[in-house]
C-alpha positions as CSV (number, residue, x, y, z in Angstrom):
1,X,114.7,91.1,101.7
2,X,111.7,93.1,102.9
3,X,112.3,96.1,100.7
4,X,109.6,98.8,100.5
5,X,110.8,100.1,97.2
6,X,108.5,100.3,94.2
7,X,109.7,97.6,91.8
8,X,109.4,97.8,88.1
9,X,107.7,94.8,86.6
10,X,110.2,92.8,84.6
11,X,107.7,90.7,82.6
12,X,110.2,89.5,80.0
13,X,112.8,86.9,80.8
14,X,116.4,88.0,80.1
15,X,118.2,85.3,78.3
16,X,122.0,85.3,78.4
17,X,123.6,85.7,75.0
18,X,126.2,83.2,76.0
19,X,125.8,80.0,74.0
20,X,129.0,78.2,74.7
21,X,129.5,74.6,74.0
22,X,132.1,71.9,74.2
23,X,133.7,72.6,77.6
24,X,131.3,70.6,79.8
25,X,132.3,67.8,82.0
26,X,131.5,65.1,79.5
27,X,129.5,63.1,82.0
28,X,126.0,62.1,81.1
29,X,123.0,63.4,83.1
30,X,122.8,61.7,86.5
31,X,119.9,61.7,88.9
32,X,120.6,64.0,91.8
33,X,121.6,62.3,95.1
34,X,121.4,58.7,94.1
35,X,125.0,58.0,95.1
36,X,125.7,61.1,97.1
37,X,127.3,62.9,94.2
38,X,126.1,66.0,92.5
39,X,124.4,65.5,89.1
40,X,126.3,66.6,86.0
41,X,125.1,67.5,82.5
42,X,125.8,69.7,79.6
43,X,122.5,71.6,79.4
44,X,122.1,75.3,80.1
45,X,121.5,76.5,83.7
46,X,118.4,78.6,84.4
47,X,118.9,81.2,87.0
48,X,115.8,82.9,88.4
49,X,116.0,86.1,90.5
50,X,113.9,89.0,91.6
51,X,115.7,92.3,90.8
52,X,115.2,95.5,92.6
53,X,115.9,97.5,89.5
54,X,118.0,97.9,86.4
55,X,121.2,98.2,88.3
56,X,120.7,94.7,89.8
57,X,119.8,93.3,86.3
58,X,122.9,94.7,84.8
59,X,125.1,93.4,87.6
60,X,123.6,89.9,87.5
61,X,123.9,89.7,83.8
62,X,127.6,90.7,83.9
63,X,128.4,88.3,86.7
64,X,126.6,85.3,85.3
65,X,127.8,85.8,81.7
66,X,131.4,86.0,83.0
67,X,130.9,82.7,84.8
68,X,129.4,81.2,81.7
69,X,132.4,82.2,79.6
70,X,134.9,80.8,82.2
71,X,133.0,77.6,82.8
72,X,131.7,76.8,79.4
73,X,128.2,76.3,80.7
74,X,125.4,78.3,79.0
75,X,122.9,80.1,81.2
76,X,119.3,81.4,80.9
77,X,119.1,84.4,83.3
78,X,115.4,85.2,84.1
79,X,114.4,88.4,85.9
80,X,111.2,87.5,87.7
81,X,108.2,89.9,87.8
82,X,106.8,87.8,90.7
83,X,109.6,85.7,92.1
84,X,107.5,83.5,94.5
85,X,104.9,82.8,91.9
86,X,107.3,81.9,89.1
87,X,109.4,79.8,91.4
88,X,106.5,77.8,92.6
89,X,105.1,77.4,89.1
90,X,108.4,76.0,88.0
91,X,108.4,73.4,90.7
92,X,104.8,72.5,90.1
93,X,105.5,72.0,86.4
94,X,108.5,69.8,87.2
95,X,110.8,72.3,85.5
96,X,112.3,74.4,88.3
97,X,115.1,76.9,87.8
98,X,118.4,75.4,88.6
99,X,119.5,78.3,90.7
100,X,117.2,80.9,92.3
101,X,116.8,83.6,95.0
102,X,115.0,82.0,98.0
103,X,113.7,83.9,100.9
104,X,113.9,82.9,104.5
105,X,110.2,82.3,104.9
106,X,110.1,80.1,101.8
107,X,113.0,77.8,102.8
108,X,111.1,75.4,105.1
109,X,108.3,74.6,102.7
110,X,110.7,73.7,99.8
111,X,113.1,71.9,102.1
112,X,110.3,69.9,103.7
113,X,109.0,68.6,100.4
114,X,112.4,67.7,99.0
115,X,112.6,70.4,96.4
116,X,116.0,71.8,97.5
117,X,119.5,70.5,97.2
118,X,121.1,70.8,100.7
119,X,124.5,71.9,99.6
120,X,125.5,74.3,102.5
121,X,128.1,72.0,104.0
122,X,129.8,71.5,100.7
123,X,130.7,75.2,100.4
124,X,134.4,75.7,100.8
125,X,133.7,79.0,102.5
126,X,130.8,77.8,104.6
127,X,132.5,79.0,107.8
128,X,132.9,82.5,106.4
129,X,129.2,83.3,106.3
130,X,127.8,85.2,109.3
131,X,126.4,82.6,111.8
132,X,123.0,84.4,112.0
133,X,122.6,84.1,108.3
134,X,123.5,80.4,108.4
135,X,120.8,79.9,111.0
136,X,118.2,81.6,108.8
137,X,118.9,79.0,106.0
138,X,119.2,76.0,108.2
139,X,116.2,73.6,108.3
140,X,115.9,70.6,110.7
141,X,119.6,70.9,111.5
142,X,120.8,71.1,107.8
143,X,122.4,74.1,106.2
144,X,120.7,74.2,102.9
145,X,121.9,77.2,100.9
146,X,124.4,80.1,100.8
147,X,123.1,83.5,102.0
148,X,123.6,85.8,99.0
149,X,123.7,89.1,100.9
150,X,121.8,90.7,103.7
151,X,120.4,93.9,105.2
152,X,119.7,95.2,108.7
153,X,117.5,97.9,110.1
154,X,118.9,101.2,111.5
155,X,117.9,104.7,112.2
156,X,118.0,107.1,109.2
157,X,118.0,110.9,109.8
158,X,117.2,113.8,107.5
159,X,120.1,116.0,108.5
160,X,118.8,119.3,107.2
161,X,115.6,119.0,109.3
162,X,117.7,117.7,112.2
163,X,119.9,120.8,112.1
164,X,117.0,123.1,111.6
165,X,115.6,121.9,115.0
166,X,118.9,122.9,116.7
167,X,120.1,119.3,117.2
168,X,123.7,118.1,116.8
169,X,125.5,114.8,116.8
170,X,125.4,114.9,120.5
171,X,121.6,114.5,120.4
172,X,121.6,111.3,118.4
173,X,119.4,109.0,120.6
174,X,121.0,105.9,122.1
175,X,118.1,104.8,124.4
176,X,114.4,104.5,124.1
177,X,113.8,107.5,126.4
178,X,116.1,109.6,124.2
179,X,114.4,108.5,121.0
180,X,111.1,109.6,122.4
181,X,112.4,113.0,123.6
182,X,114.2,113.7,120.4
183,X,111.1,112.7,118.4
184,X,109.0,115.1,120.4
185,X,111.4,117.9,119.8
186,X,111.5,117.3,116.1
187,X,107.7,117.1,115.6
188,X,106.1,120.1,114.1
189,X,102.9,120.7,112.1
190,X,105.0,120.0,108.9
191,X,106.6,116.8,109.9
192,X,106.7,114.1,112.6
193,X,109.8,113.1,114.5
194,X,109.7,109.4,113.6
195,X,107.9,108.0,110.6
196,X,108.0,104.2,110.2
197,X,106.1,101.5,108.3
198,X,103.6,99.9,110.6
199,X,104.7,96.3,110.2
200,X,106.6,93.6,112.0
201,X,109.5,94.0,109.6
202,X,110.2,97.4,111.2
203,X,108.6,97.3,114.6
204,X,110.1,93.9,115.3
205,X,113.4,95.8,115.9
206,X,111.9,97.1,119.1
207,X,111.0,93.6,120.2
208,X,114.6,92.5,119.9
209,X,115.8,95.6,121.8
210,X,113.4,94.6,124.6
211,X,114.8,91.1,124.6
212,X,112.1,89.4,122.6
213,X,111.1,88.4,119.0
214,X,108.3,86.3,117.5
215,X,110.2,83.1,117.9
216,X,113.2,81.8,119.8
217,X,116.7,82.0,118.3
218,X,116.4,78.4,116.9
219,X,113.1,79.1,115.3
220,X,111.5,76.2,117.0
221,X,109.2,77.9,119.6
222,X,106.7,80.7,119.4
223,X,107.5,83.6,121.8
224,X,105.2,86.3,120.4
225,X,103.2,87.0,123.5
226,X,106.3,87.4,125.8
227,X,106.3,90.3,128.2
228,X,109.3,91.7,126.3
229,X,107.3,91.9,123.1
230,X,104.4,93.5,124.9
231,X,106.7,96.1,126.4
232,X,108.1,96.9,122.9
233,X,104.7,97.4,121.3
234,X,103.5,99.4,124.2
235,X,106.5,101.7,123.8
236,X,105.6,102.2,120.1
237,X,101.9,102.7,121.0
238,X,102.9,105.4,123.5
239,X,104.8,107.3,120.8
240,X,101.9,107.0,118.4
241,X,99.5,108.3,121.0
242,X,101.8,111.2,121.8
243,X,102.0,112.2,118.1
244,X,105.8,112.1,118.0
245,X,105.7,109.0,115.8
246,X,103.4,108.0,113.0
247,X,103.1,105.2,110.6
248,X,104.1,106.0,107.0
249,X,100.6,105.4,105.6
250,X,99.2,107.9,108.1
251,X,101.6,110.5,106.7
252,X,100.5,109.8,103.1
253,X,103.7,107.8,102.3
254,X,104.1,104.3,101.1
255,X,107.0,103.5,103.3
256,X,109.5,105.1,105.6
257,X,111.9,106.1,102.9
258,X,109.3,108.1,101.1
259,X,108.3,109.8,104.4
260,X,111.9,110.8,105.0
261,X,112.5,111.8,101.4
262,X,109.4,114.0,101.2
263,X,110.2,115.7,104.5
264,X,107.1,114.2,106.3
265,X,109.4,112.6,108.9
266,X,112.8,113.6,110.2
267,X,113.7,110.0,111.2
268,X,112.8,106.6,109.9
269,X,113.7,102.9,110.5
270,X,114.9,101.2,107.3
271,X,117.4,98.9,105.8
272,X,120.4,99.7,103.6
273,X,118.2,99.4,100.5
274,X,117.0,103.0,101.4
275,X,120.2,104.4,100.0
276,X,119.4,103.6,96.4
277,X,115.8,104.7,96.7
278,X,116.8,108.1,98.2
279,X,119.5,108.7,95.6
280,X,117.0,107.9,92.8
281,X,113.8,109.5,94.0
282,X,115.1,112.3,96.4
283,X,118.7,113.1,95.3
284,X,118.7,116.4,97.1
285,X,117.9,115.0,100.6
286,X,120.8,114.8,102.9
287,X,120.8,112.1,105.5
288,X,122.9,110.0,107.9
289,X,122.6,106.5,109.2
290,X,123.1,105.8,113.0
291,X,122.5,102.7,115.0
292,X,119.0,102.2,116.5
293,X,118.7,103.2,120.1
294,X,119.2,100.4,122.7
295,X,116.2,99.1,124.5
296,X,115.8,97.5,128.0
297,X,117.8,94.5,126.8
298,X,120.4,96.5,124.8
299,X,121.0,96.9,121.1
300,X,118.8,95.0,118.7
301,X,117.6,95.0,115.1
302,X,116.2,92.6,112.5
303,X,118.2,91.2,109.5
304,X,116.9,90.1,106.1
305,X,118.4,87.9,103.5
306,X,117.9,85.6,100.6
307,X,119.9,82.6,99.7
308,X,120.9,81.0,96.4
309,X,118.7,77.9,96.2
310,X,119.6,75.0,94.0
311,X,116.9,72.6,92.8
312,X,117.1,69.0,93.9
313,X,116.0,68.1,90.3
314,X,118.6,70.1,88.6
315,X,120.4,68.1,85.9
316,X,123.6,69.9,86.6
317,X,124.0,70.5,90.3
318,X,127.7,70.5,90.0
319,X,127.7,73.5,87.7
320,X,125.0,75.2,89.8
321,X,127.1,74.9,92.9
322,X,130.1,76.2,91.0
323,X,128.1,79.2,90.0
324,X,126.9,79.9,93.6
325,X,130.5,79.7,94.8
326,X,131.4,82.4,92.3
327,X,128.5,84.6,93.2
328,X,129.2,84.4,96.9
329,X,132.9,85.1,96.6
330,X,134.2,88.2,98.3
331,X,135.1,89.9,95.0
332,X,131.7,89.3,93.4
333,X,129.7,90.2,96.5
334,X,131.6,93.5,96.8
335,X,130.9,94.2,93.1
336,X,127.2,93.5,93.7
337,X,127.3,95.9,96.7
338,X,128.8,98.7,94.6
339,X,126.2,98.1,91.9
340,X,123.0,97.9,93.8
341,X,123.7,98.2,97.6
342,X,123.4,94.9,99.5
343,X,125.9,94.0,102.2
344,X,128.2,90.9,101.7
345,X,127.1,87.8,103.6
346,X,130.7,86.8,104.4
347,X,133.0,88.1,107.1
348,X,136.1,88.2,104.9
349,X,134.5,91.0,102.8
350,X,133.6,93.2,105.8
351,X,136.7,95.3,106.0
352,X,136.6,96.2,102.3
353,X,132.9,97.0,102.5
354,X,133.5,99.3,105.5
355,X,136.2,101.1,103.6
356,X,134.0,101.5,100.5
357,X,130.9,102.6,102.5
358,X,132.0,104.6,105.6
359,X,128.6,106.3,105.9
360,X,126.7,103.0,106.0
361,X,128.8,101.2,108.6
362,X,126.0,101.2,111.2
363,X,124.1,98.7,109.0
364,X,127.0,96.3,109.0
365,X,127.6,96.8,112.7
366,X,124.0,95.5,113.3
367,X,125.0,92.0,112.3
368,X,126.5,91.5,115.8
369,X,123.1,91.8,117.5
370,X,120.6,91.3,114.7
371,X,118.0,88.6,114.8
372,X,116.2,86.9,111.9
373,X,112.5,86.9,111.1
374,X,110.5,83.7,111.5
375,X,111.3,80.9,109.0
376,X,108.9,78.2,110.0
377,X,106.6,77.0,107.2
378,X,103.5,79.1,107.1
379,X,105.0,82.0,109.1
380,X,104.7,84.5,106.3
381,X,100.9,84.2,106.6
382,X,101.1,84.7,110.3
383,X,103.2,87.8,109.9
384,X,100.8,89.2,107.3
385,X,97.9,88.8,109.8
386,X,100.1,90.5,112.5
387,X,100.8,93.4,110.2
388,X,97.1,93.9,109.6
389,X,96.6,94.2,113.4
390,X,99.6,96.5,113.9
391,X,98.1,99.1,111.6
392,X,95.7,99.9,114.4
393,X,98.3,99.7,117.2
394,X,97.6,103.3,118.3
395,X,94.2,102.3,119.5
396,X,94.8,98.6,120.0
397,X,96.0,96.4,122.9
398,X,99.5,95.1,122.3
399,X,98.9,92.1,124.5
400,X,95.8,91.0,122.6
401,X,97.5,91.5,119.2
402,X,100.5,89.4,120.3
403,X,98.3,86.7,121.9
404,X,96.6,86.0,118.5
405,X,100.0,85.9,116.8
406,X,101.2,83.4,119.5
407,X,98.3,81.2,118.8
408,X,98.9,81.3,115.1
409,X,102.6,80.5,115.4
410,X,102.0,77.7,117.9
411,X,99.7,76.1,115.4
412,X,102.7,75.9,113.1
413,X,105.3,74.8,115.6
414,X,103.3,72.8,118.1
415,X,105.0,74.8,120.9
């Protein structure tokens, strides 16, 4: 996920204390995929993940150790300080982790070079995952890996500052025009109405609300320079010019959550990861979450997810798949949600999650109209370039910014 939370550096691998033996399948190691069967072996599984903090480390350790005890398969649980780097180094050395967090923008590269086991269709609960998440982890028509959880963007409001401005629940904006009007009313010399990170992973929600996005729904065609996207960025530019909206960095904040927590902005656009950050860093700030206002095309937001990747070279794919099935079960996903905040990736857990998190329901409601970020190989670099241009959106030309992004994406997709 695209979290803007300061992460601690977990430089030391956490090795599970489970050292069970004797309960394996009894099969000798078999090369993956030779006869269409999963490889089996009696070695320990290495699980590589990128934690957001100690709560996630504790929850993962508890879950994986419990599976190890039940299955009889030992595990090495590694909390990465730089997940992308450590994952790629493992593959380059020919010793990849068996199971690992894999982002949407990394899927295509690893799938294309044969590094991943495509196990999605073997999952007993494959039809339970939200369709949009399945699309995000589908490459060349193949569902590769199970979405482990997800987040969406919504509008987060500092309720004390909102009330101080004389606003009530009746003033919550439901359209772009209302958002701008409310932002103007909330802006004072002390704080701005809307403070948001100046990047695609936030501003892209406006593109979806206008009926666009950087690529089509299938992720096969670049659509960055569409009139809808130009309209979306022009709307944001107008708010920046008017002073009722500012980018977080221009407020002296690292991200929208910090701007909200410090009282520099009354509203921000963030994902459900903001809840943990606010409770930790700004426990006295009162806030509420509402759905983002609808744009010309209706409601829209972005979704972010990682999947549980399994290495094609794993010596024990069968055990790896069994572990993933456990980790994506309803009970385990709900436990993870309580521990460190993500939303379950399966529909069967939705009612329980809503009951447990009544104040955060708008984030889950967003799954019905959320769109994913680009997943084509190389798209991360294109988005990085776009972000550098968006930093100067207040004085830039939205059409020119998006035209360059269109060219860059077309170079990847051919269309």
